[in-house]
C-alpha positions, 0 to 999 in steps of 0.5 A: 500500500502506498505511503505518503509523508506530508508536512503540515503547518499550523500558522498563527498570526499576531492575533492568534488566528490560524491560516486555513485553505479550502481544497479545490472541488476537483481534488480528493476531499474537495471543498474541505478546509485544511491546514496548508502543507504538502508532500515531503520529497526525497532528500528533504527534511520535514522543515525544508518541505514545510518551507517549500510547500508554504512558499508555493501554496500561500506565499509565506516564508517560514523562518521559525517552526517546531514540531506539534505532533505526528498523525498516522492515518489510514485511507482505503488506498494509502497510509498517510503520516501527517507531520504537523509543525507549529509555525512561530515566525514567518514573513509575507501576506498569505494568498492562495497561489494555486487558486485556493481560498485562504483565510485567517480563522479564529482559533475558537471557531475552527470547529465550525469549518469542515476538515478532512478526517485526518485533520480532526486531531490537529483541531484537538491538539489546538485545544490542549497544551503540551504539558498536562498537570495531573493532580496528585495527592492532597489532604483536602480541597483547599490544598488541591486548589492551592497546589493547582494554582501554584502550578498555573502561576509558577510552571505555566500549566495550561491544561489540568486533569482533576484526578482524585479517586479517593473521593466519593462522587459528591466530594469529587463533584464539589471539588470539580466545581471549585476547580472549574472556577479556578481554571476559568479564572486562569483561562486554562482547560480542565479535564475531569478524570471521573465517571461520565455524570453530572459534573461532566458539563463543568469541564472541557473534557472527560478522561477515563482510566484504563479500568473504566475503558474496559467497560466503556462501549461507546463515547460517553460524552458529546462530540463537543466535549473532549474525551480521553483515556489512559492506555498501557498497551496496543489492545487498550489503544485500539479500544480507546479509538473504537469508542471515540477517544480524542486523545490518549494518555500512554503510561508508564514511560519511565519509573516513578518514585510512587511505583518503582517496580512497575513495568514501564514502556520505556522510550522504545515501547512508547515509540512502538505504540505511536503508529497506532494513534491517529490522535494526540498522545500524552506520555506519563510516568517519570516525565517532566520539562526535561523530557519534553523534547525527547518525547516530542522527537518521537511524535508525542504531542505532550507529556503529563506529569504529577510530581513534576509540577504538583 
């Protein structure tokens, strides 16, 4: 089966708007909007391909970019690897050099445009950040909120997962309400690691453990709410995708002080699972800021951490 390596650019202007282009009607997926880019040719690096394609397609010169995520996607007739980069510096005025319509879309309204299926994971990634705080141990709600506030202020965390399996449903829901207020104050995303229920509407997303995943047979929240799952192996990854997971958390990658004897994936095991994941992946387990670059070099979207920022 044919394999195609495609460089894709997420280009933001000074207002935070994102450049998108409309595919001509006569092409495959004609009429859909997409992030600009094109095929990586033999002998090119991804960055070189990105610079060439963006110059040819939309007349912009890229001078600074960094990897965002890799998306393996299977079409009936070909396998496509989307190598998505976030462009942080460019020059020129965007225009459709090949006759295509281009526009700067508000990041908050990207979901209102129709994108090809392979691009949906880019939209998910743009709603999240590449460092995910998972709440650790705490004595009471006050300590949990204080520690979270500290992570937001001192570590620049932009996505928080409220994990508190020791609380009963009523106590968890009450804490979730307070956490939602805190996250709204700092304009960060909140994911609830909980059963789908009355508190789901308080947050931006729902996350389920691998144990809950095993008994999950359909997507537990609407398509407008982010949905993710913890996975440890290929079987769990495939099941998470079958029930509509928007992102996946893979763990444990490295040993941790709390679970020193746990069997870990290691970097090689993590890399082996990534080709199965056409959605953003967070890596968890013994990771912090110092490991973010290594994780991203493998194609991981970001890292999740407890001890690193708690």
